[in-house]
C-alpha positions in Angstrom: 15.7 4.2 -22.1 13.1 5.2 -19.6 10.5 7.8 -19.9 8.0 9.4 -17.6 4.6 10.1 -19.1 2.2 12.4 -17.3 -1.5 11.7 -17.9 -4.5 13.6 -16.6 -7.8 11.7 -16.3 -10.2 14.2 -14.7 -13.3 12.6 -16.1 -12.4 9.0 -15.3 -12.4 8.6 -11.5 -12.8 4.8 -11.6 -9.9 4.4 -14.0 -7.7 6.5 -11.7 -8.7 4.4 -8.7 -7.9 1.2 -10.6 -4.5 2.5 -11.6 -3.6 3.6 -8.1 -4.8 0.3 -6.6 -2.9 -1.7 -9.2 0.3 0.3 -8.6 -0.1 -0.2 -4.8 -0.5 -4.0 -5.4 2.6 -4.1 -7.6 4.6 -2.3 -4.9 3.2 -4.6 -2.2 4.4 -7.6 -4.2 7.8 -6.1 -4.8 8.1 -5.4 -1.1 7.3 -9.0 -0.3 9.9 -10.2 -2.8 12.5 -8.1 -1.1 11.5 -9.2 2.4 11.3 -12.9 1.6 14.1 -13.0 -0.9 12.0 -14.9 -3.4 10.6 -14.2 -6.9 8.4 -17.3 -6.8 4.9 -16.5 -8.0 3.5 -19.4 -6.0 5.1 -18.3 -2.8 4.0 -14.7 -3.3 0.5 -15.9 -4.0 0.2 -17.9 -0.8 1.7 -15.1 1.3 -0.3 -12.2 0.0 -3.4 -13.2 -2.0 -5.9 -13.8 0.9 -5.0 -10.5 2.6 -5.3 -8.6 -0.7 -8.7 -10.2 -1.4 -9.9 -9.1 2.1 -8.6 -5.5 1.6 -9.5 -5.1 -2.1 -12.6 -7.2 -2.3 -14.0 -5.4 -5.4 -10.7 -5.5 -7.3 -10.7 -8.1 -10.1 -8.6 -11.2 -9.3 -7.1 -11.2 -12.7 -5.6 -7.8 -12.1 -4.2 -9.0 -8.8 -2.5 -11.8 -10.6 -1.1 -9.4 -13.2 0.2 -7.1 -10.5 2.0 -10.1 -9.0 3.4 -11.2 -12.3 4.6 -7.7 -13.2 6.3 -7.4 -9.8 8.2 -10.6 -10.4 9.2 -9.4 -13.9 10.5 -6.1 -12.4 12.5 -8.0 -9.8 13.9 -10.5 -12.3 14.7 -8.6 -15.5 
């Protein structure tokens, strides 16, 4: 079963930005999985991490790793 939940965070701008960035990173990793035909976390790390750190320099590295791991879990249910 899949559900869509709509949430409104008008007071929490930073939280919204974090959620949007995290979602973008998950999608970026999924796209890389599809392009390279791999679900290897190590290969994804080496192909994307340095560019992500340059682009999202203030984003916590733990969340980048979680985004990668979630993308792999989505691609390999």
